[in-house]
Residue frames relative to the residue before (quaternion, step in Angstrom):
aa qw qx qy qz dx dy dz
X 1.0000 0.0000 0.0000 0.0000 0.00 0.00 0.00
X 0.6574 0.5053 -0.3216 0.4572 3.58 0.97 -0.81
X 0.6878 0.4980 -0.2829 0.4460 3.50 0.98 -0.88
X 0.6913 0.4663 -0.2642 0.4846 3.61 1.16 -0.70
X 0.7908 0.3624 -0.1814 0.4587 3.55 0.78 -1.00
X 0.1623 -0.8257 0.5245 0.1296 3.56 1.19 -0.53
X 0.0753 0.8241 -0.5571 0.0691 3.65 0.67 1.03
X 0.4475 -0.6860 0.5146 0.2536 3.56 -1.25 0.55
X 0.7662 0.1551 -0.1255 0.6109 3.53 1.25 -0.33
X 0.0571 -0.7977 0.6003 0.0102 3.51 -0.85 0.99
X 0.2050 -0.7919 0.5676 0.0932 3.63 -0.74 1.06
X 0.2119 -0.7939 0.5646 0.0779 3.56 -0.54 1.18
X 0.0841 0.8268 -0.5518 0.0694 3.63 -0.39 1.11
X 0.3895 0.7111 -0.4888 0.3220 3.55 1.17 0.66
X 0.7246 -0.4142 0.3145 0.4522 3.58 -1.32 -0.02
X 0.6296 -0.5916 0.3384 0.3729 3.62 -0.98 0.65
X 0.6222 0.5493 -0.3698 0.4176 3.63 1.06 -0.62
X 0.7050 0.4130 -0.2817 0.5031 3.70 1.15 -0.11
X 0.4272 0.7267 -0.4718 0.2584 3.65 1.11 -0.06
X 0.6518 0.5066 -0.3378 0.4521 3.60 0.88 -0.84
X 0.6102 0.5796 -0.3237 0.4323 3.60 1.03 -0.89
X 0.7421 0.4075 -0.2225 0.4834 3.56 0.83 -1.04
X 0.5933 0.5454 -0.3647 0.4663 3.63 1.07 -0.55
X 0.6914 0.4475 -0.2883 0.4884 3.60 0.88 -0.92
X 0.6125 0.5316 -0.3504 0.4685 3.57 1.06 -0.51
X 0.6358 0.5161 -0.3084 0.4840 3.54 1.01 -0.80
X 0.6467 0.4833 -0.3329 0.4873 3.62 0.93 -0.77
X 0.6363 0.5435 -0.3369 0.4316 3.69 0.94 -0.74
X 0.7407 0.3597 -0.2028 0.5299 3.57 1.06 -0.79
X 0.5015 -0.7212 0.3844 0.2840 3.57 1.29 0.47
X 0.2282 0.7497 -0.5755 0.2340 3.55 0.95 0.97
X 0.4370 -0.7465 0.4247 0.2670 3.67 -0.54 0.97
X 0.8104 0.1423 0.0167 0.5680 3.54 0.94 -1.07
X 0.0654 -0.7708 0.6334 0.0178 3.53 -0.98 0.91
X 0.1174 -0.7321 0.6606 0.1175 3.59 -1.01 0.75
X 0.1226 -0.8239 0.5533 0.0074 3.56 -0.60 1.30
X 0.3930 -0.7207 0.5025 0.2713 3.58 -0.73 0.95
X 0.4652 -0.6857 0.4700 0.3041 3.57 -1.12 0.47
X 0.5319 -0.1716 -0.8250 -0.0836 1.49 -2.29 0.90
X 0.7015 -0.4861 0.3115 0.4177 3.57 -1.28 0.57
X 0.7801 -0.1085 0.1105 0.6061 3.61 1.01 -0.80
X 0.4907 -0.6543 0.4760 0.3233 3.57 -1.24 0.15
X 0.7472 0.2688 -0.2298 0.5628 3.61 1.21 0.14
X 0.5784 -0.5913 0.4054 0.3892 3.63 -1.10 0.49
X 0.6563 0.5543 -0.3159 0.4028 3.55 1.03 -0.85
X 0.6719 0.4681 -0.2808 0.5006 3.55 1.07 -0.76
X 0.6010 0.5354 -0.3663 0.4669 3.58 1.10 -0.63
X 0.6153 0.5446 -0.3163 0.4741 3.61 1.04 -0.76
X 0.6720 0.4940 -0.3018 0.4619 3.61 0.93 -0.86
X 0.6382 0.5056 -0.3274 0.4794 3.55 1.05 -0.72
X 0.6639 0.5016 -0.3066 0.4622 3.57 0.91 -0.85
X 0.6300 0.5355 -0.3191 0.4630 3.58 1.08 -0.73
X 0.6173 0.5506 -0.3131 0.4667 3.52 1.13 -0.85
X 0.6476 0.4980 -0.3093 0.4868 3.53 0.98 -0.83
X 0.6889 0.5122 -0.2823 0.4283 3.53 0.84 -1.03
X 0.5706 0.6092 -0.3716 0.4066 3.59 1.19 -0.60
X 0.4258 -0.7246 0.4582 0.2892 3.62 1.10 -0.49
X 0.4965 0.6498 -0.4333 0.3789 3.57 1.27 0.04
X 0.7879 0.0700 0.0255 0.6113 3.52 1.17 -0.69
X 0.2858 -0.7396 0.5778 0.1932 3.60 -1.13 0.69
X 0.1091 -0.8121 0.5732 -0.0023 3.59 -0.68 1.19
X 0.1799 -0.7745 0.6050 0.0415 3.52 -0.65 1.26
X 0.2178 -0.7134 0.6440 0.1699 3.62 -0.98 0.85
X 0.3562 -0.7646 0.5026 0.1892 3.57 -0.74 1.12
X 0.1621 0.6928 -0.6685 0.2164 3.52 0.24 1.40
X 0.1559 -0.8877 0.4219 0.0987 3.52 0.48 1.31
X 0.5269 0.6255 -0.4402 0.3705 3.64 1.05 -0.14
X 0.5362 0.5868 -0.4166 0.4411 3.68 1.19 -0.36
X 0.7232 0.4323 -0.2565 0.4736 3.62 1.10 -0.53
X 0.5477 0.6465 -0.3880 0.3627 3.63 1.20 -0.19
X 0.5605 -0.6611 0.4091 0.2854 3.52 -0.93 0.93
X 0.6522 0.5151 -0.3099 0.4617 3.54 1.07 -0.77
X 0.6616 0.4532 -0.3251 0.5012 3.64 1.06 -0.71
X 0.6083 0.5486 -0.3660 0.4416 3.60 1.03 -0.54
X 0.6337 0.5079 -0.3146 0.4915 3.60 1.07 -0.75
X 0.6217 0.5510 -0.3201 0.4555 3.62 0.99 -0.96
X 0.6697 0.4907 -0.3053 0.4664 3.52 0.85 -1.00
X 0.6656 0.5051 -0.3158 0.4496 3.64 0.91 -0.73
X 0.6280 0.5123 -0.3417 0.4758 3.65 1.00 -0.74
X 0.6620 0.5134 -0.2901 0.4626 3.59 0.94 -1.00
X 0.7029 0.4801 -0.2942 0.4346 3.63 0.87 -0.94
X 0.6806 0.4941 -0.3083 0.4444 3.51 0.95 -0.82
X 0.2363 -0.8351 0.4712 0.1571 3.56 1.04 -0.76
X 0.4612 0.7239 -0.4247 0.2879 3.55 1.28 -0.08
X 0.7212 0.4532 -0.2326 0.4695 3.56 0.93 -0.92
X 0.8152 0.2827 -0.0789 0.4994 3.53 0.79 -1.15
X 0.4276 -0.6868 0.4938 0.3188 3.63 1.05 -0.50
X 0.7631 -0.3630 0.2460 0.4748 3.56 -1.22 -0.10
X 0.4138 -0.6870 0.5429 0.2489 3.54 -1.17 0.62
X 0.0800 -0.8540 0.5131 0.0304 3.61 -0.52 1.05
X 0.8085 0.0611 -0.0619 0.5821 3.64 1.24 0.03
X 0.0962 -0.7845 0.6098 0.0582 3.60 -1.09 0.66
X 0.0281 -0.7780 0.6275 0.0147 3.50 -1.09 0.83
X 0.1358 -0.7585 0.6333 0.0724 3.50 -1.06 0.91
X 0.1233 -0.7658 0.6285 0.0578 3.57 -1.20 0.75
X 0.0483 0.8041 -0.5899 0.0560 3.55 -0.94 0.91
X 0.0608 0.7623 -0.6414 0.0617 3.55 -0.66 1.10
X 0.0154 -0.8210 0.5707 -0.0030 3.62 -0.91 0.76
X 0.7989 -0.2533 0.1035 0.5356 3.57 0.90 1.04
X 0.7096 -0.5261 0.3164 0.3457 3.50 -1.41 0.19
X 0.8415 0.2454 -0.0714 0.4760 3.61 0.90 -0.87
X 0.4768 0.6652 -0.4698 0.3309 3.61 1.10 0.05
X 0.5132 -0.6590 0.4518 0.3135 3.57 -0.82 0.98
X 0.6084 -0.5782 0.4071 0.3603 3.49 -1.17 0.81
X 0.6582 0.5418 -0.3044 0.4249 3.56 0.90 -0.90
X 0.6642 0.5082 -0.2841 0.4689 3.51 1.09 -0.79
X 0.6053 0.5360 -0.3359 0.4832 3.56 1.22 -0.62
X 0.6450 0.5265 -0.3148 0.4557 3.57 1.00 -0.84
X 0.7232 0.4257 -0.2543 0.4807 3.56 0.98 -0.81
X 0.6269 0.4852 -0.3530 0.4969 3.56 1.17 -0.15
X 0.8438 0.0414 -0.0109 0.5350 3.65 -0.15 -1.19
X 0.4898 0.6750 -0.3998 0.3803 3.52 1.25 -0.19
X 0.6011 0.5474 -0.3445 0.4695 3.50 1.24 -0.58
X 0.6772 0.4795 -0.2998 0.4708 3.53 1.03 -0.84
X 0.6261 0.5279 -0.3513 0.4538 3.62 1.03 -0.72
X 0.6775 0.4909 -0.3085 0.4526 3.61 0.84 -0.91
X 0.6649 0.4924 -0.3040 0.4723 3.57 0.93 -0.85
X 0.6521 0.5093 -0.3416 0.4456 3.65 0.92 -0.76
X 0.6055 0.5570 -0.3425 0.4536 3.58 1.07 -0.74
X 0.6734 0.4865 -0.2831 0.4793 3.56 0.94 -0.86
X 0.6615 0.5116 -0.3067 0.4546 3.56 0.97 -0.99
X 0.7195 0.4815 -0.2764 0.4173 3.58 0.79 -0.90
X 0.7536 0.3496 -0.2088 0.5159 3.60 1.15 -0.55
X 0.4203 -0.7082 0.4767 0.3074 3.57 1.14 -0.52
X 0.5968 0.5723 -0.3576 0.4341 3.50 1.41 0.23
X 0.4651 -0.6611 0.5308 0.2549 3.47 -1.41 0.12
X 0.4005 -0.7459 0.4709 0.2478 3.62 -0.63 0.95
X 0.0487 -0.7700 0.6361 -0.0063 3.57 -0.90 1.03
X 0.2716 -0.7933 0.5263 0.1413 3.63 -0.76 1.01
X 0.2529 -0.7711 0.5722 0.1183 3.57 -1.09 0.80
X 0.7964 -0.1880 0.1553 0.5535 3.56 0.73 -1.01
X 0.3053 -0.7236 0.5981 0.1599 3.59 -1.30 0.60
X 0.0623 -0.7686 0.6352 0.0437 3.58 -0.89 0.94
X 0.2898 0.7402 -0.5420 0.2727 3.54 -0.32 1.31
X 0.3103 -0.7529 0.5582 0.1586 3.56 -0.50 1.26
X 0.7966 0.1989 -0.1987 0.5352 3.55 -0.64 1.16
X 0.5065 -0.6870 0.4013 0.3324 3.59 1.27 -0.06
X 0.6872 -0.5245 0.3343 0.3754 3.49 -1.28 0.31
X 0.6037 0.5442 -0.3713 0.4489 3.65 1.17 -0.19
X 0.4623 0.6968 -0.4268 0.3445 3.59 1.28 -0.11
X 0.2354 -0.7547 0.5899 0.1646 3.59 -1.12 0.67
X 0.7019 0.3261 -0.2654 0.5750 3.55 1.24 0.55
X 0.6926 0.4740 -0.3270 0.4343 3.52 -0.88 0.93
X 0.3968 -0.6916 0.5594 0.2265 3.53 -1.36 -0.09
X 0.1901 -0.7732 0.6019 0.0614 3.51 -1.10 0.94
X 0.1532 -0.7635 0.6233 0.0713 3.57 -1.14 0.82
X 0.1108 -0.7872 0.6046 0.0501 3.61 -0.63 1.10
X 0.1270 -0.8344 0.5357 0.0261 3.51 -0.48 1.19
X 0.2150 0.7926 -0.5382 0.1893 3.54 -0.73 0.99
X 0.3879 -0.7023 0.5347 0.2653 3.56 -1.10 -0.62
X 0.3498 -0.6554 0.6091 0.2776 3.59 -1.37 0.22
X 0.2440 -0.8249 0.5030 0.0839 3.46 -0.44 1.31
X 0.8618 0.0735 -0.0624 0.4980 3.57 -1.00 0.85
X 0.1822 0.8288 -0.5184 0.1057 3.59 0.98 0.78
X 0.5187 -0.6599 0.4505 0.3042 3.56 -1.25 0.64
X 0.5574 0.6102 -0.4059 0.3901 3.62 1.16 -0.41
X 0.5342 -0.6566 0.4203 0.3269 3.65 -0.98 0.70
X 0.1275 0.8308 -0.5269 0.1259 3.63 -0.03 1.21
X 0.3930 -0.7273 0.4831 0.2884 3.54 1.20 -0.25
X 0.7193 0.3549 -0.2432 0.5454 3.54 1.23 0.26
X 0.5146 -0.6626 0.4423 0.3170 3.68 -0.98 0.66
X 0.8022 0.1490 -0.1067 0.5682 3.59 1.31 -0.07
X 0.2487 -0.7447 0.6053 0.1310 3.56 -1.28 0.53
X 0.4728 -0.6691 0.4880 0.3011 3.63 -0.80 0.91
X 0.0890 -0.7836 0.6146 -0.0178 3.57 -0.96 0.90
X 0.0155 -0.7678 0.6400 -0.0258 3.53 -1.00 1.06
X 0.1136 -0.7853 0.6084 -0.0128 3.50 -0.79 1.11
X 0.0964 -0.7949 0.5988 -0.0160 3.53 -0.63 1.35
X 0.0935 0.7581 -0.6441 0.0424 3.61 -0.86 0.93
X 0.0672 0.8383 -0.5362 0.0723 3.58 -1.06 0.68
X 0.3887 -0.6713 0.5726 0.2652 3.50 -1.35 0.24
X 0.7027 0.5009 -0.3579 0.3568 3.51 -1.42 -0.43
X 0.5906 0.4781 -0.4048 0.5086 3.57 1.22 0.64
X 0.3283 -0.7812 0.4985 0.1826 3.57 -0.84 0.95
X 0.6491 0.4957 -0.2864 0.5009 3.47 1.22 0.61
X 0.4175 -0.6739 0.5426 0.2777 3.62 -1.30 0.33
X 0.0169 0.7627 -0.6457 0.0326 3.57 -0.96 0.93
X 0.0635 0.7464 -0.6561 0.0914 3.55 -0.98 1.07
X 0.3412 0.7402 -0.5287 0.2371 3.56 -0.26 1.11
X 0.2048 -0.7260 0.6467 0.1126 3.47 -1.39 0.58
X 0.0778 -0.7801 0.6181 0.0582 3.59 -1.01 0.80
X 0.1782 -0.7824 0.5944 0.0533 3.44 -0.92 1.08
X 0.1618 -0.7972 0.5779 0.0661 3.59 -0.41 1.21
X 0.0651 -0.8226 0.5625 -0.0518 3.48 -0.69 1.27
X 0.7200 -0.4612 0.2989 0.4237 3.57 -1.24 0.38
X 0.8169 0.1752 -0.0754 0.5444 3.62 0.87 -0.88
X 0.8240 0.0483 -0.0415 0.5629 3.65 0.94 0.62
X 0.3008 -0.7210 0.5815 0.2270 3.48 -1.30 -0.46
X 0.1797 -0.7427 0.6325 0.1267 3.55 -1.36 0.42
X 0.0875 -0.7707 0.6309 0.0195 3.54 -0.93 1.02
X 0.0585 0.7803 -0.6172 0.0829 3.55 -1.04 0.92
X 0.2636 0.7473 -0.5720 0.2119 3.58 -1.05 0.79
X 0.7705 -0.3155 0.2485 0.4950 3.50 -1.15 -0.43
X 0.8244 -0.0841 -0.0350 0.5586 3.55 -0.54 1.32
X 0.6146 0.5419 -0.3313 0.4678 3.58 1.08 0.67
X 0.2351 0.7385 -0.6148 0.1461 3.57 -0.82 0.94
X 0.1785 0.7982 -0.5525 0.1606 3.64 -0.27 1.18
X 0.1018 -0.7489 0.6519 0.0611 3.54 -1.16 0.78
X 0.0885 -0.7864 0.6114 -0.0012 3.56 -0.75 1.14
X 0.0932 -0.7967 0.5966 0.0256 3.60 -0.88 0.94
X 0.5438 -0.6612 0.4436 0.2653 3.49 -1.23 0.73
X 0.0249 -0.7797 0.6215 -0.0715 3.58 -0.82 1.13
X 0.6417 -0.4862 0.4377 0.4003 3.49 -1.39 0.37
X 0.4100 -0.7599 0.4453 0.2369 3.56 -0.63 1.13
X 0.3630 -0.7200 0.5511 0.2146 3.59 -0.97 0.84
X 0.6830 0.5337 -0.2323 0.4412 3.56 1.33 -0.26
X 0.8195 0.1063 -0.0316 0.5623 3.50 1.12 -0.75
X 0.4296 -0.7306 0.4607 0.2635 3.55 -0.65 1.06
X 0.8378 0.1482 -0.1901 0.4899 3.57 -1.11 0.97
X 0.6208 0.4790 -0.3689 0.4991 3.53 1.22 0.56
X 0.3174 -0.7171 0.5818 0.2157 3.46 -1.36 0.21
X 0.2084 -0.7695 0.5924 0.1161 3.58 -1.13 0.63
X 0.4837 -0.6466 0.5000 0.3131 3.55 -1.23 0.33
X 0.1134 -0.7915 0.5996 0.0345 3.48 -0.92 0.96
X 0.3945 -0.7270 0.5015 0.2537 3.57 -0.77 0.95
X 0.1227 -0.8399 0.5285 0.0143 3.58 -0.49 1.27
X 0.7867 0.1183 -0.0685 0.6020 3.56 1.20 -0.28
X 0.0247 0.7985 -0.5957 0.0833 3.55 -0.81 1.06
X 0.8118 0.2200 -0.1674 0.5144 3.60 -0.90 0.92
X 0.2074 -0.7411 0.6249 0.1317 3.48 -1.35 0.45
X 0.3185 -0.8343 0.4190 0.1639 3.56 -0.11 1.35
X 0.7062 0.5032 -0.2603 0.4247 3.53 1.12 -0.70
X 0.5965 -0.5101 0.4527 0.4231 3.58 -1.21 0.17
X 0.3899 -0.7358 0.4986 0.2409 3.56 -0.83 0.97
X 0.2399 -0.8227 0.4992 0.1281 3.72 1.09 -0.39
X 0.2501 0.8104 -0.5150 0.1243 3.63 0.91 0.61
X 0.7130 0.3974 -0.2980 0.4949 3.59 0.93 -0.78
X 0.6361 0.5104 -0.3614 0.4520 3.70 0.90 -0.63
X 0.6610 0.5017 -0.3074 0.4658 3.59 0.98 -0.75
X 0.6075 0.5178 -0.3547 0.4869 3.56 1.11 -0.64
X 0.6596 0.5050 -0.3246 0.4523 3.62 0.92 -0.82
X 0.6512 0.5244 -0.3066 0.4548 3.50 1.08 -0.77
X 0.6328 0.5040 -0.3334 0.4842 3.55 1.17 -0.61
X 0.5996 0.5341 -0.3418 0.4883 3.66 1.07 -0.68
X 0.6648 0.4865 -0.3133 0.4725 3.61 0.93 -0.85
X 0.6265 0.5420 -0.3204 0.4594 3.60 0.94 -0.82
X 0.6646 0.5099 -0.2888 0.4635 3.56 0.99 -0.83
X 0.6409 0.5208 -0.3041 0.4748 3.52 1.08 -0.80
X 0.6505 0.5066 -0.3045 0.4770 3.55 1.00 -0.84
X 0.6462 0.5110 -0.3253 0.4642 3.62 1.04 -0.79
X 0.6388 0.5160 -0.3291 0.4663 3.60 1.07 -0.73
X 0.5983 0.5543 -0.3698 0.4449 3.61 1.09 -0.56
X 0.6629 0.4573 -0.2688 0.5285 3.56 1.22 -0.49
X 0.5096 -0.6510 0.4352 0.3565 3.65 1.18 0.14
X 0.5314 0.5921 -0.4409 0.4156 3.63 1.09 0.56
X 0.3698 -0.6888 0.5767 0.2371 3.56 -1.19 0.57
X 0.2951 -0.8058 0.4995 0.1191 3.53 -0.41 1.30
X 0.2644 -0.7389 0.5851 0.2045 3.65 -1.25 0.24
X 0.2519 -0.7898 0.5432 0.1330 3.60 -0.09 1.24
X 0.5787 -0.5799 0.4514 0.3537 3.59 -1.28 0.46
X 0.7941 0.1500 -0.0806 0.5835 3.54 1.16 -0.58
X 0.0437 -0.8573 0.5108 -0.0473 3.55 0.17 1.30
X 0.6882 -0.4496 0.3781 0.4257 3.51 -1.40 0.08
X 0.5650 0.5985 -0.3676 0.4329 3.54 1.17 -0.50
X 0.6629 0.4967 -0.2796 0.4855 3.53 1.07 -0.90
X 0.6223 0.5428 -0.3235 0.4621 3.55 1.13 -0.75
X 0.6457 0.5220 -0.3170 0.4584 3.53 1.03 -0.87
X 0.6106 0.5540 -0.3623 0.4347 3.67 0.91 -0.77
X 0.6482 0.5079 -0.3230 0.4665 3.61 0.96 -0.77
X 0.6465 0.5229 -0.3059 0.4637 3.58 0.97 -0.79
X 0.6293 0.5394 -0.2989 0.4730 3.49 1.07 -0.79
X 0.6395 0.5111 -0.3112 0.4827 3.49 1.00 -0.92
X 0.6808 0.4924 -0.3107 0.4445 3.64 0.80 -0.95
X 0.6122 0.5448 -0.3328 0.4666 3.57 1.07 -0.70
X 0.6814 0.5228 -0.2753 0.4319 3.57 1.00 -1.00
X 0.7241 0.4208 -0.2719 0.4741 3.57 1.05 -0.60
X 0.6025 -0.6051 0.3520 0.3833 3.59 1.32 0.15
X 0.4840 0.6464 -0.4406 0.3921 3.58 1.29 0.23
X 0.3362 0.7218 -0.5293 0.2930 3.57 0.34 1.25
X 0.2534 -0.8047 0.5268 0.1035 3.50 -0.71 1.15
């Protein structure tokens, strides 16, 4: 198909253990742009090879961490970066539940990839892991795990080269939760599945000489456009390559590699 049709954009939606195979095949047949579903690969070595292929400039590889393209996440990033409403970010917490019996490690490799990438995208930092607290380990299908670390050299105005990061994932819940909470000097921002909240600090009506958080913004009324914006980025990259330019996608293979490196560091290796 690649030899006959010569597509300008190829979308790879196969299992992660075949992503390197198809990315290298696309480069062989001179496909200009590849959209690769997450996770970028199922091993660190193959993720590095895909990222190196992208870095070579012979092919542009987009990792489909679609929240980077969503309008609500774009607004959240702007609010955090400007710092005018909430002040410096001083802590980040991520929460992920995916049902009662799915193994912790499988949760991390599924939506955990999105949560880790979103945390890095929204702060401009790189996740660094310090310790894992999980009774029974990450292969357990019962319990809760806490991944303790930090976002290093974040772009948000924090006055610090790192922001503490806590990632909670667990079983024994019959529901799906995907959310990130950014605790700031003068408020907090929460974002996730069907969730967008901005809380600001106000004089407390409950306690003298204290301030309380007041919800000032809830919900995102517009279409987020995450998939359509990703497709538009892929098209823009293809048009740039027609002009013999090397484009810079919003979500590249380099971003996909950083997530794999984080998963490896927390011990989430199958």
